[in-house]
C-alpha positions as CSV (number, residue, x, y, z in Angstrom):
1,M,-4.2,53.1,46.1
2,R,-4.8,52.2,49.8
3,R,-8.6,52.1,49.2
4,H,-8.1,49.9,46.1
5,G,-6.0,47.5,48.1
6,L,-8.6,47.2,50.8
7,N,-11.3,46.3,48.2
8,I,-9.1,43.5,46.9
9,R,-8.4,42.1,50.3
10,T,-12.2,42.2,51.1
11,L,-12.9,40.4,47.8
12,F,-10.3,37.8,48.6
13,V,-11.8,37.2,52.1
14,C,-15.3,36.9,50.6
15,L,-14.3,34.4,48.0
16,T,-12.4,32.3,50.6
17,S,-15.4,32.3,52.8
18,V,-17.6,31.1,50.0
19,L,-15.2,28.3,49.1
20,L,-15.0,27.1,52.7
21,F,-18.8,27.2,53.1
22,S,-19.2,25.2,49.8
23,A,-16.7,22.6,51.0
24,Q,-18.6,22.3,54.3
25,L,-21.8,21.8,52.5
26,A,-20.3,19.1,50.2
27,L,-18.8,17.3,53.3
28,A,-22.2,17.4,55.1
29,Q,-23.9,16.1,52.0
30,Q,-21.4,13.2,51.8
31,Q,-22.0,12.4,55.5
32,R,-25.7,12.4,55.0
33,T,-25.6,10.1,52.1
34,G,-23.2,7.7,53.8
35,G,-21.6,6.7,50.5
36,E,-24.9,5.9,48.8
37,A,-24.8,4.8,45.2
38,T,-26.7,6.1,42.1
39,L,-27.4,3.8,39.2
40,K,-28.3,4.9,35.7
41,I,-29.5,2.1,33.4
42,A,-29.7,2.6,29.6
43,V,-31.9,0.1,27.7
44,V,-31.2,-0.5,24.0
45,D,-32.3,-2.8,21.2
46,P,-29.9,-5.0,19.1
47,N,-29.2,-2.0,16.8
48,G,-28.2,0.2,19.8
49,A,-31.3,2.3,19.6
50,A,-32.9,3.4,22.9
51,I,-36.0,1.6,24.1
52,T,-38.5,3.8,25.8
53,A,-41.2,2.8,28.4
54,A,-39.2,-0.3,29.5
55,W,-39.8,-1.4,33.1
56,V,-36.7,-1.7,35.2
57,S,-36.4,-3.0,38.7
58,V,-33.4,-2.9,40.9
59,K,-33.1,-5.0,44.1
60,T,-30.2,-4.4,46.5
61,A,-28.5,-7.0,48.7
62,E,-30.6,-5.8,51.7
63,G,-33.8,-6.8,49.7
64,I,-34.9,-3.2,49.0
65,E,-36.4,-2.9,45.6
66,Q,-37.0,0.1,43.4
67,K,-38.8,0.2,40.1
68,G,-38.8,2.7,37.2
69,Q,-39.6,3.2,33.5
70,T,-37.1,4.4,30.9
71,N,-37.6,7.9,29.5
72,R,-37.3,9.3,26.0
73,Q,-33.6,8.6,26.0
74,G,-34.1,5.0,27.1
75,E,-32.7,5.7,30.5
76,V,-33.8,5.4,34.1
77,T,-32.0,6.5,37.2
78,F,-32.2,5.0,40.7
79,T,-30.9,6.9,43.7
80,R,-30.1,6.3,47.4
81,L,-29.0,2.7,46.7
82,S,-26.6,1.0,49.2
83,K,-23.2,-0.1,48.1
84,G,-22.5,-3.7,47.1
85,T,-24.3,-5.8,44.6
86,A,-27.7,-5.5,43.0
87,L,-30.1,-7.5,40.9
88,V,-31.6,-5.9,37.8
89,R,-34.6,-7.0,35.7
90,V,-35.6,-5.3,32.5
91,E,-38.9,-5.9,30.5
92,A,-40.2,-4.2,27.4
93,A,-43.0,-5.0,25.0
94,G,-41.8,-7.0,22.0
95,F,-38.4,-7.9,23.7
96,E,-37.1,-10.8,25.7
97,A,-37.0,-9.9,29.5
98,R,-33.5,-9.8,30.8
99,F,-32.2,-10.5,34.3
100,L,-28.8,-9.3,35.4
101,G,-27.3,-10.5,38.6
102,D,-24.4,-9.2,40.8
103,I,-24.1,-5.7,39.4
104,K,-21.5,-4.0,41.5
105,L,-22.4,-0.6,42.9
106,S,-19.8,1.7,44.3
107,A,-20.4,5.0,46.1
108,G,-21.4,7.8,43.7
109,S,-22.5,7.4,40.1
110,N,-22.8,4.0,38.4
111,R,-24.0,3.2,34.9
112,A,-25.0,0.0,33.1
113,E,-26.3,-0.7,29.7
114,V,-28.8,-3.5,29.0
115,Q,-29.4,-4.8,25.5
116,L,-32.7,-6.6,24.9
117,E,-33.2,-9.2,22.2
118,I,-36.3,-9.5,20.1
119,A,-38.9,-11.8,21.8
120,S,-38.9,-15.3,20.4
121,I,-41.9,-16.6,18.5
122,K,-42.0,-19.5,21.0
123,E,-42.4,-18.2,24.5
124,D,-39.8,-19.5,27.0
125,V,-39.5,-19.3,30.7
126,S,-37.3,-16.3,31.6
127,V,-34.3,-17.4,33.6
128,A,-31.3,-15.5,34.8
129,E,-28.6,-15.0,32.2
130,D,-25.2,-16.1,33.5
131,E,-21.8,-15.0,32.3
132,Q,-21.4,-17.9,29.9
133,E,-24.6,-17.0,28.0
134,K,-23.6,-13.3,27.9
135,N,-20.1,-13.9,26.6
136,S,-21.1,-16.5,24.1
137,D,-23.5,-14.1,22.4
138,P,-21.8,-12.7,19.2
139,R,-23.7,-9.5,19.6
140,G,-23.0,-9.2,23.4
141,N,-20.3,-7.6,25.4
142,A,-17.5,-10.1,24.7
143,F,-14.9,-8.9,22.2
144,S,-16.4,-5.4,22.5
145,S,-15.7,-2.2,24.5
146,V,-18.2,0.5,25.3
147,L,-17.7,4.2,26.0
148,G,-20.6,5.8,27.8
149,E,-21.3,9.5,28.2
150,E,-19.0,9.9,31.1
151,Q,-16.0,8.3,29.3
152,I,-16.8,10.3,26.1
153,A,-16.8,13.5,28.1
154,A,-13.2,12.8,29.2
155,L,-12.0,12.7,25.5
156,P,-10.5,15.7,23.8
157,D,-12.9,18.6,23.0
158,D,-11.2,19.5,19.7
159,P,-13.2,17.6,17.0
160,E,-10.1,16.5,15.1
161,E,-8.3,15.3,18.3
162,F,-11.6,13.6,19.4
163,E,-11.7,11.7,16.1
164,N,-8.0,10.8,16.4
165,A,-8.7,9.4,19.9
166,I,-11.5,7.2,18.5
167,N,-9.2,5.9,15.8
168,Q,-6.4,5.2,18.3
169,L,-8.8,3.2,20.5
170,A,-10.0,1.2,17.6
171,G,-6.7,0.5,16.0
172,P,-5.9,0.2,12.3
173,D,-8.4,-0.7,9.5
174,A,-11.4,0.2,11.7
175,T,-14.8,1.0,10.1
176,I,-16.7,3.9,11.7
177,R,-20.5,4.2,11.5
178,V,-22.7,6.9,13.0
179,N,-26.3,5.6,13.6
180,G,-25.5,2.9,10.9
181,F,-24.3,5.4,8.3
182,R,-20.7,5.5,6.9
183,G,-19.0,8.8,5.8
184,G,-19.6,12.3,6.9
185,K,-18.3,13.9,10.1
186,L,-18.5,12.6,13.6
187,P,-21.1,14.5,15.7
188,P,-19.9,16.6,18.6
189,K,-19.1,14.5,21.6
190,S,-21.8,16.2,23.7
191,Q,-24.4,14.8,21.3
192,I,-23.1,11.2,21.5
193,R,-24.7,8.7,23.8
194,E,-22.4,5.7,23.3
195,I,-19.5,4.5,21.2
196,R,-19.2,0.7,20.9
197,F,-16.1,-1.1,19.5
198,R,-17.0,-4.5,18.1
199,R,-14.8,-7.4,17.0
200,N,-17.2,-9.6,15.0
201,P,-15.9,-9.4,11.4
202,F,-17.7,-12.6,10.2
203,A,-21.2,-11.3,10.5
204,A,-23.0,-11.4,7.1
205,E,-24.3,-7.9,7.5
206,F,-20.8,-6.4,7.0
207,H,-19.3,-5.7,3.6
208,E,-16.1,-4.5,5.1
209,R,-13.6,-6.9,6.7
210,G,-11.3,-5.8,9.5
211,F,-10.5,-6.3,13.1
212,V,-12.8,-3.6,14.6
213,S,-16.0,-1.8,13.7
214,V,-16.9,1.3,15.6
215,D,-20.6,2.1,16.1
216,V,-21.4,5.7,17.3
217,F,-24.9,6.2,18.7
218,T,-26.2,9.7,19.2
219,K,-28.5,10.8,22.0
220,P,-32.1,10.0,21.1
221,G,-33.6,13.0,22.7
222,I,-33.3,15.4,25.7
223,S,-35.7,17.1,28.0
224,D,-33.8,20.5,28.5
225,W,-31.9,22.9,26.3
226,H,-28.1,22.7,26.3
227,G,-25.4,24.5,24.5
228,S,-21.7,24.9,24.3
229,F,-19.1,27.2,22.7
230,G,-15.5,26.5,22.2
231,F,-12.4,28.2,20.9
232,G,-9.0,26.8,20.1
233,F,-5.7,28.4,19.1
234,R,-2.3,26.9,18.2
235,D,0.8,28.3,16.5
236,E,4.4,27.3,15.8
237,A,5.9,28.4,19.1
238,L,6.7,24.8,20.2
239,S,7.5,23.5,16.6
240,A,11.1,22.8,15.5
241,R,12.6,23.9,12.3
242,P,12.6,21.1,9.7
243,V,16.1,19.9,8.9
244,F,16.2,21.1,5.3
245,A,14.2,24.3,5.8
246,P,16.1,27.6,5.8
247,R,14.0,28.8,8.7
248,R,11.1,27.7,10.9
249,G,7.9,28.2,8.9
250,P,4.8,29.9,10.3
251,E,2.0,27.7,11.5
252,Q,-1.4,28.6,13.1
253,L,-4.7,27.1,13.8
254,R,-7.9,28.9,14.9
255,R,-11.0,26.9,15.7
256,L,-14.5,27.8,16.7
257,N,-17.2,25.3,17.6
258,F,-20.8,25.6,18.7
259,T,-23.5,23.2,19.8
260,L,-27.2,23.7,20.7
261,D,-29.7,21.0,21.5
262,G,-33.0,20.8,23.2
263,P,-36.7,19.7,23.0
264,L,-39.0,21.1,20.3
265,W,-41.8,19.1,21.6
266,K,-41.1,17.7,25.1
267,N,-40.9,13.9,25.2
268,H,-41.5,13.7,21.5
269,T,-39.2,15.8,19.3
270,S,-35.6,17.1,19.9
271,L,-33.3,19.3,17.9
272,F,-29.5,19.0,17.7
273,L,-27.4,21.7,16.0
274,S,-23.6,22.0,15.7
275,A,-21.0,24.1,13.8
276,D,-17.3,23.8,13.6
277,A,-15.1,26.4,11.8
278,T,-11.4,26.1,11.3
279,S,-8.9,28.5,9.7
280,N,-5.3,27.4,9.6
281,Y,-2.0,27.5,7.7
282,D,1.2,25.4,7.8
283,S,4.4,25.5,5.9
284,K,6.0,23.1,3.4
285,T,9.7,23.0,2.8
286,V,11.0,23.2,-0.8
287,V,14.5,21.9,-1.5
288,A,15.7,21.8,-5.1
289,A,18.8,21.9,-7.3
290,L,18.4,24.5,-10.0
291,P,20.8,25.3,-12.9
292,E,21.8,28.5,-11.1
293,G,22.3,26.6,-7.7
294,R,20.6,25.3,-4.7
295,F,17.1,26.5,-3.9
296,D,15.4,26.2,-0.5
297,D,12.4,28.0,0.8
298,V,9.3,27.7,2.9
299,T,5.8,28.0,1.4
300,L,2.7,28.9,3.3
301,R,-0.3,26.7,2.8
302,P,-3.6,28.3,4.0
303,A,-6.7,26.3,4.6
304,R,-10.2,26.8,6.0
305,R,-13.1,24.6,6.7
306,L,-16.7,24.9,7.9
307,N,-18.9,22.0,9.0
308,L,-22.6,22.4,9.9
309,S,-25.0,19.8,11.0
310,A,-28.7,19.6,12.2
311,R,-30.5,16.5,13.4
312,V,-34.1,16.0,14.5
313,E,-35.2,13.0,16.6
314,H,-38.9,12.3,16.8
315,L,-40.6,9.6,18.8
316,L,-43.5,8.3,16.8
317,D,-44.7,6.0,19.6
318,K,-43.3,4.0,22.4
319,T,-41.4,1.6,20.1
320,H,-40.8,3.7,16.9
321,A,-38.3,6.6,16.4
322,L,-37.7,8.7,13.4
323,R,-34.4,10.5,12.8
324,F,-33.5,13.2,10.2
325,E,-30.1,14.7,9.7
326,Y,-28.4,17.2,7.4
327,Q,-24.7,17.9,7.1
328,R,-22.8,20.5,5.1
329,N,-19.0,20.1,5.1
330,A,-16.9,22.5,3.0
331,G,-13.3,23.4,2.8
332,R,-10.6,25.2,0.8
333,Q,-6.9,24.5,0.6
334,D,-4.3,26.7,-1.2
335,N,-0.8,26.1,-2.4
336,L,-1.2,22.4,-2.6
337,G,1.3,20.5,-4.8
338,V,4.3,22.5,-3.5
339,G,7.1,21.0,-1.5
340,D,10.3,18.8,-1.8
341,F,11.4,19.1,-5.4
342,D,8.2,20.9,-6.5
343,L,8.7,24.7,-6.8
344,P,6.0,27.3,-5.8
345,D,4.7,27.7,-9.4
346,R,3.3,24.1,-9.1
347,A,0.7,25.3,-6.6
348,Y,-3.0,24.6,-7.1
349,T,-6.2,25.3,-5.1
350,L,-8.7,22.7,-4.0
351,D,-12.3,23.7,-3.1
352,Q,-14.6,20.9,-1.8
353,S,-18.2,20.8,-0.5
354,E,-20.4,18.0,0.7
355,H,-24.1,17.9,1.5
356,I,-25.5,14.8,3.3
357,L,-29.2,14.1,3.9
358,R,-30.1,11.2,6.2
359,L,-33.4,9.6,7.2
360,S,-33.9,6.6,9.4
361,E,-36.7,4.9,11.2
362,S,-36.6,2.0,13.7
363,G,-39.0,0.2,15.8
364,V,-40.9,-3.0,16.7
365,F,-43.9,-4.3,14.8
366,A,-46.1,-7.3,15.2
367,K,-44.5,-7.6,18.7
368,R,-41.9,-10.0,17.3
369,F,-39.9,-8.0,14.7
370,L,-37.4,-5.1,15.0
371,N,-36.9,-3.3,11.8
372,E,-34.5,-0.4,10.9
373,V,-34.6,1.3,7.6
374,R,-32.3,4.1,6.6
375,A,-31.7,6.3,3.5
376,Q,-28.9,8.7,2.6
377,V,-28.3,11.2,-0.2
378,R,-24.8,12.6,-0.6
379,L,-23.9,15.4,-2.9
380,T,-20.3,16.5,-3.4
381,E,-18.6,19.1,-5.6
382,R,-14.9,19.5,-6.1
383,E,-13.1,22.3,-8.1
384,T,-9.4,22.3,-8.8
385,L,-7.6,25.4,-10.0
386,A,-3.9,25.5,-10.9
387,L,-1.8,28.6,-10.4
388,S,-0.1,28.2,-13.8
389,D,-1.2,26.6,-17.1
390,A,2.4,26.3,-18.4
391,P,3.8,22.8,-19.3
392,A,5.4,21.0,-16.4
393,I,9.2,20.5,-16.4
394,Q,10.5,17.6,-14.4
395,V,14.3,17.2,-13.9
396,L,14.9,13.9,-12.2
397,N,16.4,14.2,-8.7
398,A,16.6,18.0,-9.1
399,F,13.4,20.0,-9.4
400,T,9.9,20.2,-10.9
401,R,8.4,23.5,-12.1
402,G,5.6,24.7,-14.4
403,G,1.8,24.1,-14.0
404,A,0.3,21.6,-11.7
405,Q,-1.4,19.9,-14.7
406,T,-4.6,19.5,-12.9
407,G,-7.9,21.4,-13.0
408,G,-11.6,21.2,-13.6
409,N,-14.7,20.2,-11.7
410,R,-16.3,17.0,-10.4
411,R,-19.8,16.5,-9.1
412,T,-21.2,13.3,-7.6
413,R,-24.8,12.4,-6.6
414,E,-25.0,9.3,-4.5
415,F,-28.0,7.5,-3.0
416,E,-28.1,4.7,-0.4
417,V,-31.0,2.8,1.1
418,A,-30.6,-0.1,3.6
419,D,-32.9,-2.2,5.7
420,N,-32.2,-4.6,8.7
421,L,-34.8,-6.9,10.1
422,D,-34.3,-8.8,13.4
423,F,-36.5,-11.6,14.7
424,S,-36.2,-14.7,16.9
425,T,-37.7,-18.1,16.9
426,G,-36.8,-20.7,19.5
427,R,-33.0,-20.7,19.9
428,H,-32.4,-18.8,16.6
429,A,-31.7,-15.1,16.6
430,M,-31.9,-14.0,12.9
431,R,-31.1,-10.9,11.0
432,A,-31.7,-10.2,7.3
433,G,-31.3,-7.1,5.2
434,F,-30.2,-5.4,2.0
435,L,-28.1,-2.5,0.8
436,F,-28.7,-0.6,-2.5
437,E,-26.3,2.2,-3.6
438,A,-26.5,4.2,-6.8
439,G,-24.5,7.1,-8.1
440,N,-24.2,9.6,-10.9
441,Y,-20.9,11.3,-11.6
442,R,-20.1,14.3,-13.8
443,S,-16.6,15.5,-14.4
444,D,-14.4,17.7,-16.7
445,E,-11.3,17.3,-14.6
446,M,-8.1,17.6,-16.6
447,A,-4.8,15.8,-16.0
448,N,-1.6,16.6,-17.8
449,A,-3.6,18.7,-20.3
450,N,-0.7,21.0,-21.1
451,G,2.0,18.3,-21.2
452,T,5.1,17.4,-19.2
453,F,8.8,17.3,-20.2
454,I,11.0,14.9,-18.4
455,F,14.8,15.5,-18.3
456,A,17.2,12.8,-17.2
457,S,19.6,15.3,-15.4
458,L,20.5,18.9,-14.9
459,D,23.0,18.7,-17.7
460,A,20.3,17.4,-20.1
461,F,18.1,20.4,-19.0
462,R,20.9,22.9,-19.6
463,A,21.4,21.3,-23.1
464,G,17.6,21.4,-23.8
465,R,17.4,17.6,-24.4
466,P,14.3,16.1,-22.7
467,T,13.9,12.4,-22.8
468,I,10.1,12.2,-22.9
469,F,7.2,14.5,-23.5
470,S,3.7,13.3,-22.5
471,Q,0.3,14.9,-22.8
472,R,-3.3,13.8,-22.3
473,T,-5.4,15.1,-25.2
474,G,-9.1,15.2,-25.9
475,D,-12.3,16.2,-24.2
476,P,-12.2,15.6,-20.5
477,S,-16.0,15.9,-20.0
478,L,-17.9,12.8,-19.1
479,S,-21.0,11.6,-17.2
480,F,-21.9,8.1,-16.0
481,S,-24.1,6.3,-13.5
482,R,-23.7,3.0,-11.7
483,Y,-25.3,1.0,-8.9
484,Q,-24.4,-1.8,-6.5
485,F,-26.6,-4.1,-4.5
486,A,-26.2,-6.6,-1.6
487,W,-28.4,-8.7,0.5
488,Y,-27.7,-10.9,3.5
489,W,-29.1,-13.4,6.0
490,Q,-27.6,-14.3,9.4
491,D,-28.6,-16.9,11.9
492,D,-27.1,-17.0,15.4
493,F,-28.1,-20.4,16.9
494,R,-27.6,-21.2,20.6
495,W,-26.4,-24.8,20.5
496,R,-25.6,-24.8,24.2
497,K,-25.8,-22.4,27.1
498,N,-22.1,-21.5,26.5
499,L,-21.9,-22.0,22.7
500,M,-23.3,-20.0,19.9
501,L,-23.0,-21.0,16.3
502,S,-23.4,-18.4,13.5
503,F,-24.3,-19.0,9.9
504,G,-24.7,-16.4,7.2
505,L,-24.8,-15.7,3.5
506,R,-24.3,-12.5,1.5
507,Q,-24.5,-11.7,-2.2
508,E,-23.1,-8.6,-3.9
509,F,-22.9,-7.4,-7.5
510,Q,-22.3,-4.2,-9.4
511,S,-23.6,-2.8,-12.7
512,Q,-20.2,-2.4,-14.3
513,L,-19.3,-6.1,-14.0
514,R,-21.1,-9.0,-15.6
515,D,-20.2,-11.2,-12.7
516,R,-23.3,-11.8,-10.6
517,S,-22.7,-15.0,-8.7
518,N,-20.8,-13.4,-5.9
519,F,-22.1,-15.4,-2.9
520,A,-20.2,-14.9,0.3
521,P,-20.8,-17.6,3.0
522,R,-19.9,-16.8,6.6
523,V,-19.6,-19.1,9.6
524,G,-18.6,-18.5,13.2
525,L,-18.7,-19.7,16.7
526,T,-18.5,-18.1,20.1
527,W,-17.7,-20.3,23.1
528,S,-17.3,-19.5,26.8
529,P,-15.7,-22.6,28.3
530,N,-15.6,-21.8,32.0
531,K,-18.5,-21.0,34.4
532,A,-17.1,-17.7,35.6
533,G,-17.2,-16.4,32.0
534,T,-13.6,-15.1,32.2
535,L,-12.5,-16.7,29.0
536,T,-14.2,-16.4,25.6
537,V,-13.1,-18.0,22.3
538,R,-14.4,-16.8,18.9
539,A,-13.6,-18.4,15.5
540,G,-14.9,-17.8,12.1
541,A,-14.3,-17.9,8.4
542,G,-15.9,-16.3,5.4
543,L,-15.7,-14.8,1.9
544,F,-15.6,-11.0,1.3
545,Y,-15.8,-9.0,-1.9
546,D,-14.3,-5.6,-2.8
547,W,-16.2,-3.1,-4.9
548,F,-14.9,-1.9,-8.3
549,E,-14.5,1.7,-7.4
550,A,-16.1,4.6,-9.3
551,G,-12.9,6.5,-9.7
552,T,-11.2,3.5,-11.4
553,Y,-14.1,2.9,-13.7
554,E,-14.1,6.5,-14.6
555,Q,-10.5,6.2,-16.0
556,T,-11.6,3.5,-18.4
557,L,-14.3,5.8,-19.8
558,R,-12.1,8.9,-19.8
559,V,-8.9,7.5,-21.4
560,N,-10.5,5.1,-23.8
561,G,-8.7,6.3,-26.9
562,Q,-11.7,8.1,-28.3
563,R,-12.7,10.6,-25.6
564,Q,-9.1,11.1,-24.4
565,S,-5.8,9.5,-25.1
566,D,-2.2,9.8,-23.9
567,L,0.3,11.3,-26.4
568,V,4.0,10.4,-25.9
569,V,7.0,11.8,-27.8
570,R,10.4,10.2,-27.3
571,D,13.4,12.5,-27.7
572,P,11.2,15.6,-28.2
573,G,12.3,19.1,-28.9
574,F,12.1,21.8,-26.3
575,P,10.2,24.0,-25.6
576,D,8.2,22.8,-28.7
577,P,8.1,19.0,-28.5
578,F,7.5,18.7,-32.2
579,S,10.4,21.0,-33.3
580,N,13.0,18.2,-33.3
581,G,12.1,17.0,-36.8
582,T,12.9,13.4,-37.5
583,A,14.9,13.1,-34.3
584,G,11.8,13.0,-32.2
585,T,9.5,9.9,-32.2
586,L,5.8,10.3,-31.8
587,L,4.5,7.1,-30.3
588,P,0.9,5.9,-31.0
589,P,-1.6,7.1,-28.4
590,G,-2.3,5.0,-25.4
591,R,-5.6,4.2,-23.6
592,I,-7.0,2.5,-20.5
593,Q,-9.5,-0.4,-20.6
594,S,-11.0,-3.0,-18.4
595,D,-10.8,-6.7,-19.1
596,P,-14.2,-8.0,-20.4
597,R,-13.6,-11.1,-18.2
598,M,-12.9,-9.1,-15.1
599,Q,-14.4,-10.5,-11.8
600,I,-15.2,-8.7,-8.6
601,P,-12.2,-9.1,-6.2
602,S,-12.6,-11.6,-3.4
603,I,-10.9,-12.2,-0.1
604,A,-11.2,-15.4,1.9
605,M,-10.6,-14.8,5.6
606,A,-10.4,-17.0,8.6
607,G,-9.7,-16.0,12.2
608,L,-9.4,-17.1,15.8
609,G,-9.8,-14.8,18.8
610,V,-9.5,-15.2,22.6
611,E,-10.6,-12.8,25.2
612,A,-9.5,-13.2,28.8
613,R,-10.5,-11.3,31.9
614,L,-7.5,-11.0,34.2
615,L,-7.6,-10.3,38.0
616,K,-11.2,-9.1,37.6
617,R,-9.8,-5.7,36.4
618,F,-8.2,-6.1,33.0
619,R,-9.2,-7.4,29.6
620,L,-6.8,-9.0,27.1
621,N,-7.9,-9.7,23.4
622,A,-5.8,-11.7,21.0
623,D,-7.0,-11.9,17.4
624,Y,-5.4,-13.7,14.5
625,R,-6.5,-13.3,10.9
626,F,-5.5,-15.1,7.7
627,E,-6.5,-13.6,4.4
628,R,-6.1,-14.9,0.9
629,G,-6.9,-12.4,-1.9
630,L,-8.1,-13.7,-5.3
631,H,-9.0,-11.9,-8.5
632,L,-7.5,-8.7,-7.1
633,L,-7.3,-5.8,-9.6
634,R,-4.0,-4.9,-11.3
635,G,-3.0,-2.8,-14.2
636,R,-1.0,-4.4,-17.1
637,N,0.3,-3.0,-20.4
638,I,-1.0,-5.7,-22.8
639,N,0.7,-3.8,-25.7
640,A,4.2,-3.5,-24.1
641,P,7.1,-3.9,-26.4
642,V,8.6,-7.4,-26.6
643,A,12.3,-7.6,-26.8
644,G,13.4,-8.0,-30.4
645,L,9.8,-8.1,-31.7
646,G,8.3,-4.7,-30.8
647,R,4.7,-4.1,-29.8
648,P,2.1,-6.8,-30.4
649,N,0.0,-4.1,-32.1
650,P,2.4,-1.5,-33.6
651,T,-0.4,0.8,-34.6
652,E,-1.3,1.5,-30.9
653,G,0.6,2.7,-27.9
654,N,0.4,1.6,-24.3
655,I,-2.9,-0.2,-23.6
656,I,-3.3,-0.3,-19.8
657,Q,-5.8,-3.1,-19.1
658,I,-7.4,-3.4,-15.6
659,E,-7.7,-7.1,-14.9
660,S,-8.5,-9.3,-12.0
661,S,-5.4,-11.5,-12.0
662,A,-3.5,-10.4,-8.9
663,S,-3.5,-12.2,-5.5
664,S,-2.3,-11.7,-2.0
665,T,-1.6,-13.5,1.3
666,S,-1.8,-11.8,4.7
667,H,-1.2,-12.9,8.3
668,R,-2.1,-10.5,11.1
669,M,-2.1,-10.7,14.8
670,M,-3.6,-8.0,17.0
671,L,-3.4,-7.6,20.8
672,H,-5.6,-5.3,22.9
673,F,-5.0,-4.8,26.5
674,G,-7.0,-2.5,28.8
675,P,-9.3,-2.2,31.8
676,L,-12.3,-4.5,32.1
677,M,-14.6,-1.6,32.9
678,L,-13.9,1.9,31.5
679,N,-14.4,4.7,33.9
680,S,-14.6,8.4,33.5
681,K,-11.7,9.3,35.7
682,L,-9.0,7.3,33.9
683,F,-9.2,4.9,31.0
684,W,-6.5,3.6,28.7
685,M,-5.9,1.1,25.9
686,V,-2.8,-0.5,24.5
687,T,-2.8,-2.0,21.0
688,Y,-0.1,-4.0,19.1
689,M,-0.4,-5.5,15.6
690,Y,1.9,-7.7,13.7
691,S,1.3,-7.9,10.0
692,N,2.9,-9.8,7.0
693,T,1.3,-9.1,3.6
694,I,2.6,-10.4,0.3
695,N,1.0,-9.6,-3.1
696,D,1.8,-9.5,-6.8
697,G,-0.2,-6.4,-7.7
698,N,-0.3,-2.8,-6.5
699,G,-3.8,-1.6,-7.5
700,P,-5.8,-1.3,-10.7
701,L,-3.6,1.3,-12.3
702,G,-0.2,0.1,-10.9
703,L,2.0,-1.4,-13.6
704,P,4.4,-4.3,-13.2
705,A,8.1,-4.0,-14.0
706,D,7.7,-6.8,-16.6
707,N,4.3,-7.0,-18.1
708,Y,5.0,-10.6,-19.4
709,N,6.3,-12.0,-16.1
710,L,3.8,-11.2,-13.4
711,R,5.2,-13.8,-11.0
712,A,8.3,-11.6,-10.5
713,E,6.0,-9.0,-8.9
714,R,5.3,-11.1,-5.8
715,G,6.8,-9.5,-2.7
716,P,5.9,-7.4,0.3
717,A,2.9,-5.2,-0.3
718,P,3.3,-1.4,-0.1
719,T,0.7,-1.4,2.7
720,D,2.6,-4.0,4.7
721,I,3.2,-2.5,8.1
722,R,5.1,-5.2,10.0
723,H,4.7,-3.7,13.5
724,F,2.1,-1.3,14.8
725,F,1.9,-0.1,18.4
726,S,-0.5,2.4,19.9
727,A,-1.1,3.5,23.5
728,F,-4.0,5.7,24.6
729,L,-4.5,7.4,28.0
730,S,-7.2,9.8,29.0
731,R,-8.3,11.3,32.3
């Protein structure tokens, strides 16, 4: 024991000596550098892609100048710079030269991103770009926030918490794109170069409307191999017992993640791999009133998920880059459908898998044009399996038991191709492009195939007197295809040094609708009124369209009265709905159809935004949006009984018609407050939104209370969130 203790003391002395020696070395290094600064500059094109072989020069206040060329990642680093201000000039073939003045350098690491515009067809004399010019550029840094690699590294390591952090920073209704693609999973944060939050909703290139769009750009390539391995664990130790639960339910989450990236061909080709596996379970409380008495229990809900991705980045030449990516995302969830009034026999299992293939190429051609083309193939499969195939029994305000009334398979094959072209002429910076999407859908999913009994009360259940029996009958198998297309043109015209005017036009149409004249004009202006550039005003207006979704269109094909129909029996027998003789009433079968005159939904939007830089440290954004929805989709029973007259067509049951007759009005104000420059040590953001949304329709399959008095439906929308507040802090 004595000898063992001596070894421990010796080890402690050795470790202490090493730490003291390391501290002395660090102090000596700091004294030698004298508080010198390091500056890393990233050069990107208007799409956010890295520009290689760009020449960058940095000149300090003392007149000392350093020059360098960007690497495969579009970055160049300058060391041993003196603190203070510096002048930066960036030049690249096919792009306008850019001059940045008064970049502040502090001791230690500094980072700046420079976005170059496509060279104008008419050559102009290159002059220094002041704050008014930068802030009046709708694609510039005004009304946008950027997270670099250092800030991204400070975000949570857990993939789900990382994604939640991005959503909190963006605020509600944000659209997230990764290298221009929507959907799929976010890449690991170690593989992300930059995250840009933009507030430019009136650009013609966007189909979606909203306050914020989030563009995630991955690292274009690396020179060394890197890898990471992570493990996470969480259980119910700090969870409280739900109020109505008889006990605290078990919870657990186990997560493994892995990344590996490096060069396959140095300075040409890089490989990025990642894997994320999760196994977890939580508990759902069941509280019901059964004929034999109160029932309460806790049901375990296991789930597991595995996400894999591989990406290859290849530099074709100095101005062209090729990117290929594959994702596989799969998951299984058990005991869904259980909880609240739903008893354990209502459980069902959901298995889902997704395969995504992505290919994109971007670069400059003819020295004046920047083109980006991307294509995506998305394959998904979904299988639902119910624990029981018994008819469902629903006793209002008491319990629901029996089968989940869901099951079957669904497969989708979706294809997308898009192209964006940027070019400039004189004072015009233009962008044009198109989007084509096509899909094939196959499904044999069943809903309410074994029927549902509805009882008005427990007493009615004890007496065996259901009020309604409903069942969807017929063959659920179907297959259909569809496509949708959009093109756009955008012109950003610099009217004055501090004023940019934007004009755009977009057209969209779908194969399911006859409506083709869906032109969406967009206009906007960006104005920086003061010379210091501390105030920027942005205003705009435009027309947007919403797609007629594939899932809604599928219902019109599935429940069309021929393939499938809804059977309804009033006052049925129990357990045999047809055993009640003449007392039961079999209603004619119902169906779902779309209005032949249906139009694509449209939303007219106008907005005004102000960004102010306060005390040279903070940024305040205030955005107001007004929206007027026209031709919105609603469901209406056009064969509903009329008081005293019965149904218009007594030989048919409910005919749910999807029509574009609804409307909405929305006022929203969003405030963002945060630091002017985000740093890696501490960054934060506060968001508040006020919203007031009124409508008279709740979706394509939502029915009004009175099918012949639609005006009475006007009121607060279900999605109306009057106040929203979010605060984010990371260090």
